[in-house]
C-alpha positions in Angstrom: -7.3 49.6 -8.2 -6.2 48.2 -11.3 -9.2 46.1 -13.0 -7.8 43.9 -15.8 -10.1 41.9 -17.9 -8.4 38.1 -17.7 -8.1 35.9 -20.8 -9.1 32.5 -19.6 -8.8 29.4 -22.2 -10.8 26.5 -21.3 -9.8 22.8 -21.9 -11.3 21.6 -25.2 -11.7 18.4 -23.8 -13.7 20.1 -20.4 -16.3 21.7 -19.4 -14.6 23.6 -16.7 -10.6 24.9 -15.9 -8.7 23.9 -12.4 -5.9 26.0 -11.5 -3.9 24.5 -8.7 -1.8 26.3 -6.9 -0.8 29.4 -8.8 0.5 31.0 -5.7 0.2 34.6 -6.8 0.5 35.7 -3.2 3.3 38.5 -4.4 1.5 39.6 -7.5 -1.8 42.0 -7.2 -4.0 41.1 -9.8 -7.2 42.9 -9.6 -9.5 41.7 -12.8 -12.4 40.2 -13.9 -13.6 37.6 -16.6 -16.6 36.3 -18.2 -16.4 32.8 -16.4 -17.7 31.8 -12.9 -15.0 31.3 -10.3 -14.9 29.1 -7.3 -11.8 29.4 -5.4 -11.1 27.8 -1.9 -7.8 28.4 -0.1 -6.3 26.0 2.9 -4.0 27.4 5.4 -3.8 30.8 5.3 -5.2 34.2 6.9 -6.1 36.7 4.4 -8.3 39.4 2.6 -11.4 38.6 0.4 -11.4 41.4 -2.2 -14.9 40.7 -4.3 -16.3 43.7 -5.9 -16.9 46.5 -3.4 -16.8 44.0 -0.5 -13.4 44.0 1.3 -13.6 41.2 4.6 -11.3 39.0 6.0 -11.0 35.1 6.2 -9.1 33.3 8.9 -7.8 29.5 7.9 -9.5 29.0 4.8 -11.8 30.6 2.6 -14.4 29.2 0.2 -16.4 31.4 -2.3 -18.3 31.5 -5.8 -18.1 34.5 -7.9 -20.0 35.2 -10.6 -19.4 36.5 -14.2 -17.5 39.6 -15.0 -17.3 40.5 -11.1 -14.1 42.2 -10.3 -11.9 40.6 -7.8 -8.5 40.4 -6.1 -6.5 37.0 -5.9 -7.4 35.7 -2.8 -3.7 34.9 -1.9 -2.3 38.1 -2.4 -0.1 39.1 0.6 0.0 35.4 2.2 3.2 34.9 3.8 2.3 31.0 5.1 2.3 27.6 3.4 -1.1 27.4 1.8 -3.0 25.3 -1.1 -5.2 27.0 -3.5 -7.6 25.8 -6.0 -9.2 28.0 -8.7 -12.0 26.3 -10.5 -13.6 28.4 -13.8 -16.5 27.4 -15.7 -18.2 29.4 -18.7 -21.1 31.5 -17.8 -23.4 28.9 -20.0 -22.4 26.1 -17.9 -24.9 23.7 -17.6 -27.5 26.4 -18.8 -30.0 23.9 -20.4 -29.6 21.5 -17.4 -30.2 24.2 -15.0 -33.6 25.1 -16.4 -35.1 21.8 -16.8 -33.3 19.3 -13.9 -35.9 19.5 -10.9 -32.5 18.0 -8.9 -30.4 20.9 -10.0 -33.2 23.5 -8.5 -30.5 24.5 -5.5 -27.8 24.8 -7.9 -29.8 27.0 -10.5 -30.7 29.6 -7.4 -27.0 29.1 -6.5 -25.4 30.5 -9.9 -28.3 33.3 -10.0 -26.8 34.2 -6.6 -23.2 34.1 -8.0 -23.9 37.8 -9.5 -23.7 38.7 -5.7 -20.4 36.8 -4.9 -21.3 34.2 -2.5 -19.0 33.0 0.4 -19.4 30.1 2.7 -19.0 29.3 6.5 -16.9 26.4 8.4 -19.0 23.7 8.0 -19.3 23.8 3.9 -15.5 24.3 3.7 -15.2 21.3 5.7 -17.5 19.6 3.3 -16.2 20.9 0.3 -12.6 21.8 0.6 -10.8 18.4 0.4 -13.2 17.7 -2.7 -11.8 20.6 -4.3 -8.2 19.8 -3.2 -8.7 16.3 -4.9 -10.2 17.3 -8.1 -7.2 17.6 -10.4 -6.4 14.2 -9.9 -9.5 12.6 -11.0 -10.2 11.8 -14.8 -12.6 13.7 -16.8 -15.8 12.3 -16.1 -15.3 11.5 -12.3 -14.4 15.1 -12.1 -17.4 16.7 -13.7 -19.4 14.3 -11.6 -17.5 15.3 -8.5 -18.2 19.1 -9.4 -21.6 18.6 -9.6 -21.8 17.3 -6.2 -19.6 20.3 -5.1 -22.5 22.5 -6.4 -25.0 20.7 -4.7 -23.3 21.0 -1.6 -23.1 24.9 -2.4 -26.4 25.1 -3.7 -28.1 23.4 -0.3 -25.5 25.1 2.2 -27.4 26.7 5.1 -24.2 28.8 6.1 -23.7 30.7 2.7 -24.2 34.7 2.7 -24.0 37.4 0.2 -21.0 39.5 -0.3 -23.5 42.1 -1.8 -26.9 43.1 -1.5 -27.3 43.7 -5.1 -25.6 42.2 -8.2 -22.4 43.4 -9.3 -22.1 45.1 -12.8 -19.0 45.5 -14.5 -18.5 49.1 -15.9 -17.1 48.1 -19.0 -19.1 47.2 -22.4 -19.0 44.2 -24.1 -17.5 46.0 -26.7 -14.7 47.1 -24.8 -14.3 43.8 -23.0 -14.3 41.8 -26.6 -11.3 44.7 -27.8 -9.3 44.3 -24.6 -9.8 40.3 -25.1 -8.4 40.3 -28.4 -5.2 42.1 -27.3 -4.7 39.8 -24.4 -4.7 37.0 -26.6 -2.2 38.7 -28.6 -0.1 39.3 -25.4 -0.1 35.8 -24.2 0.9 34.3 -27.4 3.5 36.8 -28.3 4.7 38.7 -25.3 8.4 37.0 -26.0 8.8 39.1 -29.1 8.8 42.5 -29.3 5.1 44.0 -29.8 4.7 48.1 -30.4 1.7 50.5 -30.0 1.1 50.4 -33.7 0.4 46.7 -34.1 -1.9 46.6 -31.0 -3.9 49.8 -32.0 -4.2 48.4 -35.5 -5.7 44.9 -34.2 -8.3 47.2 -31.9 -9.0 49.5 -35.0 -8.3 52.5 -33.2 -5.3 55.0 -33.9 -2.4 54.8 -31.7 -3.2 57.9 -29.6 -7.0 56.4 -29.2 -5.7 53.4 -28.1 -3.6 54.3 -25.6 -6.2 56.1 -24.1 -8.8 53.5 -24.4 -6.1 51.0 -22.9 -5.3 53.2 -19.9 -9.1 53.6 -18.8 -9.8 49.8 -19.0 -6.5 48.9 -17.2 -5.2 52.0 -15.4 -2.0 51.2 -16.9 -0.2 51.8 -20.0 0.3 49.3 -22.5 3.9 49.0 -22.1 3.8 48.9 -18.4 0.7 45.8 -18.2 3.2 44.2 -20.9 5.6 44.3 -18.6 3.7 43.4 -15.8 2.8 40.1 -17.6 6.1 39.6 -18.8 7.5 39.7 -15.1 4.8 37.1 -13.9 5.8 34.7 -16.6 9.4 35.5 -15.6 8.4 34.4 -12.0 7.1 31.0 -13.1 10.2 30.3 -15.2 12.5 31.5 -12.3 10.6 28.9 -10.2 11.5 26.4 -12.6 15.1 27.3 -11.7 15.8 28.8 -14.9 19.0 31.0 -15.8 18.2 34.5 -15.2 19.7 35.6 -18.5 17.8 32.9 -20.3 14.3 34.0 -18.7 15.1 37.8 -19.6 15.1 37.0 -23.3 12.5 34.4 -23.3 10.1 36.5 -21.7 10.3 39.4 -24.3 13.2 41.7 -22.5 15.7 43.0 -24.9 18.6 43.8 -22.6 19.4 42.1 -19.0 19.7 45.4 -17.5 16.1 46.6 -18.5 14.6 43.2 -17.3 16.4 43.6 -14.0 15.0 47.3 -13.6 11.4 46.4 -14.2 11.3 42.9 -12.5 12.6 44.9 -9.3 10.1 47.7 -10.1 7.3 45.5 -10.4 8.2 42.8 -7.5 10.3 45.1 -5.2 13.6 42.7 -5.7 15.7 41.7 -8.4 15.1 38.3 -10.5 18.1 36.3 -8.7 17.0 37.4 -5.2 13.6 36.1 -6.2 14.7 33.1 -7.4 17.0 32.1 -4.3 13.8 32.8 -2.5 11.4 30.6 -4.5 13.7 27.7 -5.1 14.8 27.6 -1.3 11.6 27.3 0.0 
């Protein structure tokens, strides 16, 4: 599987980030990140891929994943209508409080177990699911308090189970992760313009050849393949907003419409116009 370090920027005014219906069901995204992740999906049958654990879920799923555990987006391949929320928290979220506040002892244990990956049964999914779906509609402080309540329920849950017997460790060193993070930050900010190998190699303090070997080793993709995957993912989001195909092509950094069309079909299996008609008609 192609493992990618996902760059997640938490809001300046919040301790966590909530993704509301990112809808990546047709995008294979095998990735890891330093942040903890709490994910809830409702209205779907799918496959949970976390570390080396591969297991099916039916109707809904609720899982808590520790720092740097490789995993696949939970909605990959889902064809039905569904709701999904993905909550990201920094690895040091409440670290001081968890060690000192007795009322949070079960939450401290929960975060310690997250390095194994944790999934939950029907009772906890019913208790927590609707709370997670409503988080994005709350004000900041109310949302923060509700997140604490959610983790308290998860910490006390009797129907939780570990996805791995031992903690999952990433195969990449912190130096490699930081180097890749720097490249991802550039792509995130500048994907709309031409980015060549020499620029990212210089940014990484590597020669062109060394950078290409490093990037392929880390992501299983060449830099150009990864950049195109990122651009196509952004293009899909713009097409979902009913933007013109030609406009999306150049806005996402492609220099010719024909190359954009070929790349889009190679990545998604269909051309941009067909994809746009499909998602707009839903």
